Backbone as a chain_set.jsonl record, in Angstrom:
{"seq": "MQRNGKALTMVFVLLAVMVSFVFAQGVEEVAYPAKGIEVNVGYSAGGATDIAARLVAPYMEAKLGQPITILNKPGAGGEIAHSALGKATPDGYYLGYI", "coords": {"N": [[150.651, 90.549, 120.688], [148.538, 92.577, 120.523], [146.288, 91.068, 120.44], [146.42, 90.66, 123.445], [144.669, 93.339, 123.768], [142.442, 93.393, 122.638], [141.943, 91.339, 124.222], [140.996, 92.515, 126.647], [140.198, 94.793, 126.509], [137.224, 93.113, 125.523], [137.148, 92.487, 128.178], [136.58, 95.064, 129.262], [134.311, 95.553, 128.429], [132.323, 93.781, 129.004], [132.275, 93.837, 131.406], [131.232, 96.953, 132.023], [128.646, 96.236, 130.544], [127.722, 94.367, 132.74], [127.947, 95.982, 134.852], [125.456, 97.756, 134.174], [123.487, 96.508, 133.915], [122.944, 95.711, 136.623], [122.785, 98.259, 138.043], [120.362, 99.198, 136.428], [116.846, 100.44, 136.695], [114.164, 98.966, 137.3], [111.134, 99.123, 135.536], [108.075, 100.139, 136.008], [105.223, 98.464, 135.349], [102.589, 99.213, 133.295], [98.876, 98.485, 133.505], [98.097, 97.148, 130.777], [95.364, 96.791, 128.291], [94.043, 100.092, 129.177], [92.22, 101.248, 127.688], [89.665, 101.226, 125.499], [89.913, 99.977, 122.365], [90.97, 100.642, 119.07], [90.557, 99.248, 115.797], [91.659, 99.102, 112.438], [90.65, 98.891, 109.227], [91.192, 98.324, 106.198], [89.662, 98.038, 104.489], [86.046, 98.548, 102.782], [82.972, 97.886, 104.665], [82.116, 94.587, 105.197], [83.622, 93.253, 103.48], [85.818, 91.009, 102.77], [87.934, 91.023, 104.438], [87.083, 92.574, 106.338], [85.075, 90.964, 107.886], [86.642, 89.273, 108.878], [87.853, 90.394, 110.456], [86.067, 91.29, 112.346], [85.04, 89.266, 113.254], [87.652, 88.083, 114.873], [87.64, 90.024, 116.607], [85.272, 90.165, 119.206], [86.356, 87.864, 120.681], [89.241, 88.876, 121.418], [88.064, 91.137, 122.92], [87.57, 89.699, 125.105], [89.768, 88.39, 125.965], [91.31, 90.148, 126.854], [89.61, 92.257, 127.996], [88.552, 95.194, 127.138], [86.957, 97.222, 125.17], [86.443, 96.563, 121.076], [86.821, 98.559, 118.4], [85.581, 98.446, 115.45], [87.46, 100.449, 112.758], [86.148, 100.814, 109.351], [87.84, 102.477, 106.561], [88.255, 102.329, 103.351], [89.74, 102.71, 100.662], [92.177, 103.501, 98.186], [93.298, 101.027, 97.848], [93.845, 100.521, 100.491], [95.682, 101.708, 100.932], [94.602, 104.645, 102.252], [93.897, 103.796, 104.909], [96.266, 102.748, 105.424], [98.199, 104.853, 105.869], [96.751, 106.504, 107.794], [96.762, 104.601, 109.997], [99.895, 104.929, 110.109], [100.256, 107.666, 110.841], [99.341, 107.362, 113.511], [99.664, 108.244, 117.229], [101.988, 106.047, 118.665], [100.29, 103.896, 120.689], [99.165, 101.578, 120.958], [96.976, 101.331, 121.029], [95.561, 101.76, 118.995], [95.579, 100.312, 115.963], [96.278, 98.141, 113.239], [94.421, 96.396, 110.925], [95.387, 94.125, 108.584]], "CA": [[150.378, 92.058, 122.309], [146.88, 93.0, 119.728], [145.667, 89.838, 120.856], [145.703, 91.094, 124.77], [144.386, 94.626, 123.692], [141.084, 92.462, 122.243], [140.804, 90.619, 125.116], [141.193, 93.508, 127.395], [138.515, 95.622, 125.591], [136.406, 92.646, 125.802], [136.649, 92.426, 129.256], [135.744, 96.004, 130.149], [132.905, 95.709, 127.411], [131.553, 92.597, 129.14], [131.719, 94.614, 132.939], [130.33, 97.589, 131.444], [127.207, 95.549, 130.436], [127.133, 93.826, 133.688], [127.621, 97.257, 136.224], [124.627, 98.332, 133.351], [122.165, 95.414, 134.718], [123.353, 96.162, 138.325], [122.194, 99.774, 138.057], [119.082, 99.711, 135.904], [115.991, 100.053, 137.766], [112.972, 98.235, 136.667], [110.054, 99.959, 135.301], [106.444, 99.734, 137.08], [104.346, 97.886, 134.32], [101.158, 99.615, 133.202], [98.129, 97.945, 132.838], [97.67, 96.936, 129.102], [94.588, 97.9, 127.856], [93.415, 100.498, 129.899], [90.92, 102.084, 127.217], [89.149, 100.891, 123.806], [91.219, 99.784, 121.031], [90.679, 100.723, 117.567], [90.96, 98.966, 114.573], [91.867, 100.158, 111.015], [90.372, 97.965, 108.291], [91.534, 99.219, 104.812], [88.581, 97.834, 103.45], [84.797, 98.358, 102.598], [82.651, 97.148, 105.494], [81.024, 93.789, 104.436], [84.386, 92.406, 102.369], [86.544, 89.47, 103.912], [88.82, 91.267, 106.071], [86.628, 93.17, 107.641], [84.454, 89.903, 108.68], [87.658, 88.413, 109.483], [88.434, 91.737, 111.825], [85.0, 91.372, 113.021], [85.058, 87.549, 113.821], [88.432, 88.334, 115.818], [87.183, 91.363, 117.982], [84.799, 89.051, 120.344], [87.984, 87.181, 121.211], [90.184, 90.468, 121.941], [87.35, 91.857, 124.07], [86.734, 88.735, 125.7], [90.831, 88.354, 126.687], [91.718, 91.874, 127.011], [88.835, 93.383, 128.923], [88.201, 96.362, 126.774], [86.067, 97.26, 123.628], [87.582, 96.466, 120.549], [86.004, 99.174, 117.616], [86.702, 98.355, 113.931], [87.024, 101.238, 111.653], [86.498, 101.023, 108.082], [88.743, 103.24, 106.503], [88.297, 101.949, 102.217], [90.165, 103.755, 99.509], [93.099, 103.725, 97.468], [93.864, 99.899, 97.571], [94.113, 100.497, 101.473], [96.781, 103.364, 101.476], [94.056, 105.905, 103.269], [94.05, 103.062, 106.158], [98.123, 102.693, 106.257], [98.567, 106.327, 106.151], [96.177, 106.992, 108.941], [98.066, 103.843, 111.11], [101.141, 105.422, 109.728], [100.292, 108.955, 111.406], [98.973, 107.295, 114.945], [100.841, 107.74, 118.061], [102.278, 104.63, 118.904], [100.785, 103.546, 122.171], [99.006, 100.076, 121.239], [95.208, 101.19, 121.135], [95.318, 102.084, 117.064], [96.192, 98.678, 115.447], [95.697, 97.794, 111.862], [94.545, 94.833, 110.688], [95.73, 93.671, 106.925]], "C": [[148.778, 92.787, 121.314], [146.376, 92.337, 120.412], [145.079, 90.404, 122.617], [145.058, 92.363, 124.395], [143.054, 93.881, 123.377], [140.531, 91.988, 123.633], [140.385, 91.6, 126.528], [139.796, 94.47, 127.043], [137.939, 94.243, 125.928], [135.97, 92.316, 127.297], [135.739, 94.03, 130.037], [134.599, 96.282, 128.879], [131.79, 94.847, 128.277], [131.377, 93.315, 130.826], [131.251, 95.876, 132.679], [129.038, 96.936, 131.198], [127.035, 94.964, 131.646], [127.078, 94.847, 134.716], [125.79, 97.893, 135.691], [123.219, 97.939, 134.232], [122.649, 95.309, 136.32], [122.342, 97.005, 138.692], [120.898, 100.194, 137.152], [118.482, 99.386, 136.465], [115.236, 99.719, 136.287], [111.432, 99.431, 136.344], [108.74, 99.652, 135.817], [105.641, 99.093, 135.421], [102.972, 98.658, 134.54], [100.033, 98.098, 132.642], [97.826, 98.256, 131.489], [96.381, 96.307, 128.964], [94.169, 98.681, 128.684], [92.554, 101.597, 128.904], [90.487, 101.145, 126.092], [90.231, 101.03, 123.245], [90.895, 99.773, 119.97], [91.178, 100.326, 116.645], [90.604, 98.859, 113.159], [91.95, 98.416, 110.289], [90.559, 98.95, 107.036], [90.536, 98.817, 104.015], [87.275, 97.854, 103.725], [84.542, 97.435, 103.89], [81.491, 96.216, 104.685], [82.409, 92.567, 103.888], [85.025, 91.398, 103.472], [87.001, 90.493, 104.783], [88.003, 92.236, 106.622], [85.423, 92.309, 107.917], [85.207, 89.577, 109.541], [88.134, 89.438, 110.931], [87.012, 91.216, 112.67], [84.499, 90.411, 113.634], [86.348, 87.627, 115.11], [88.401, 88.859, 116.925], [86.508, 90.742, 119.003], [85.557, 88.726, 121.036], [88.911, 87.831, 121.667], [89.376, 90.686, 122.872], [87.22, 90.79, 125.585], [88.243, 88.764, 126.787], [91.252, 89.584, 126.975], [90.95, 92.945, 127.682], [88.403, 94.398, 128.521], [87.29, 96.33, 125.279], [86.974, 97.399, 122.887], [86.097, 97.499, 119.194], [86.889, 99.102, 115.997], [86.254, 99.547, 113.073], [87.495, 100.995, 109.861], [87.231, 102.611, 107.499], [89.077, 102.684, 104.334], [88.916, 102.939, 101.337], [91.696, 104.051, 99.183], [93.896, 102.144, 97.932], [94.276, 99.664, 99.054], [95.123, 101.322, 101.987], [96.022, 104.452, 102.261], [94.586, 104.923, 104.723], [95.404, 102.832, 106.869], [98.411, 103.995, 106.515], [98.07, 106.478, 107.221], [97.141, 106.358, 109.929], [99.339, 104.105, 111.16], [101.661, 106.704, 111.134], [99.381, 109.043, 113.075], [99.674, 107.479, 115.511], [100.184, 106.146, 118.385], [102.201, 104.058, 120.401], [99.807, 102.495, 122.12], [97.499, 100.059, 121.394], [94.831, 101.51, 119.696], [95.894, 100.908, 116.596], [95.694, 98.714, 113.958], [95.516, 96.539, 111.515], [94.312, 94.405, 108.691], [94.896, 92.649, 106.395]], "O": [[148.102, 93.612, 121.929], [145.79, 92.937, 121.313], [143.913, 90.532, 122.993], [144.591, 92.545, 125.52], [142.469, 93.852, 124.459], [139.402, 92.079, 124.115], [139.484, 91.271, 127.299], [138.653, 94.563, 127.491], [138.278, 94.082, 127.1], [134.837, 91.978, 127.639], [134.824, 94.132, 130.854], [134.215, 97.423, 128.621], [130.594, 95.142, 128.266], [130.268, 93.239, 131.356], [130.405, 95.99, 133.566], [128.211, 97.354, 132.008], [125.821, 94.962, 131.85], [126.181, 94.702, 135.547], [125.007, 98.355, 136.521], [122.367, 98.576, 134.851], [122.339, 94.265, 136.894], [121.347, 96.765, 139.375], [120.464, 101.346, 137.15], [118.686, 98.326, 137.057], [115.411, 99.934, 135.087], [111.007, 100.342, 137.054], [108.585, 98.445, 136.005], [105.845, 99.785, 134.423], [102.37, 98.745, 135.61], [100.233, 97.171, 131.857], [97.401, 99.334, 131.075], [96.248, 95.225, 129.536], [93.574, 97.947, 129.473], [92.262, 102.705, 129.356], [91.237, 100.187, 125.902], [91.189, 101.786, 123.404], [90.371, 98.707, 119.646], [92.27, 100.805, 116.337], [89.48, 98.582, 112.742], [92.628, 97.409, 110.49], [90.137, 100.104, 106.956], [90.493, 99.213, 102.85], [86.954, 97.306, 104.78], [85.316, 96.559, 104.274], [80.538, 96.554, 103.982], [82.259, 91.345, 103.892], [84.734, 91.161, 104.645], [86.407, 90.762, 105.827], [88.492, 92.766, 107.62], [84.491, 93.031, 108.272], [84.914, 89.495, 110.734], [88.599, 89.141, 112.031], [87.211, 90.709, 113.775], [83.615, 90.536, 114.482], [86.03, 87.254, 116.239], [88.889, 88.475, 117.988], [87.228, 90.702, 120.001], [85.601, 89.227, 122.159], [89.564, 87.232, 122.521], [89.878, 90.439, 123.969], [86.883, 91.098, 126.728], [88.162, 89.027, 127.987], [91.791, 89.398, 128.066], [91.314, 94.097, 127.921], [87.686, 94.946, 129.359], [87.127, 95.358, 124.542], [88.039, 97.949, 123.168], [84.899, 97.223, 119.132], [87.996, 99.425, 115.568], [85.095, 99.732, 112.703], [88.597, 100.993, 109.313], [87.06, 103.681, 108.084], [90.269, 102.726, 104.029], [88.464, 104.083, 101.38], [92.351, 104.8, 99.909], [95.057, 102.193, 98.338], [95.034, 98.705, 99.198], [95.375, 101.584, 103.163], [96.717, 105.204, 102.944], [95.505, 105.294, 105.453], [95.715, 102.746, 108.056], [98.968, 104.205, 107.593], [98.957, 106.661, 108.055], [98.014, 106.957, 110.557], [100.024, 103.656, 112.079], [102.617, 106.773, 111.906], [98.948, 110.032, 113.665], [100.773, 107.168, 115.052], [99.136, 105.501, 118.406], [103.135, 103.794, 121.158], [99.371, 102.256, 123.246], [96.851, 99.085, 121.777], [93.642, 101.466, 119.38], [96.979, 100.646, 117.116], [94.694, 99.361, 113.646], [96.327, 95.643, 111.751], [93.348, 94.448, 107.926], [95.055, 92.259, 105.239]]}, "num_chains": 1, "name": "protein.A"}
């Protein structure tokens, strides 16, 4: 008897999932990026991490079609930059380079 109850529950769950797919509305895709992107580097300018970020930036600009700005926030072993990254709006326009 308990086995039939589990099977019935699974059928209802599967049915609910299928119905949710039927009634789900597509979200309109927004063009990304619509503005420039800032890349946060947690070390001083001229260091290995900064140089690597600056070498990658032109390729990102070419691929995305938007300007890439490198922001250096040195100090506390990168903690200042990571703290700023954690407080940033999660919209994809403020990235961290580690």
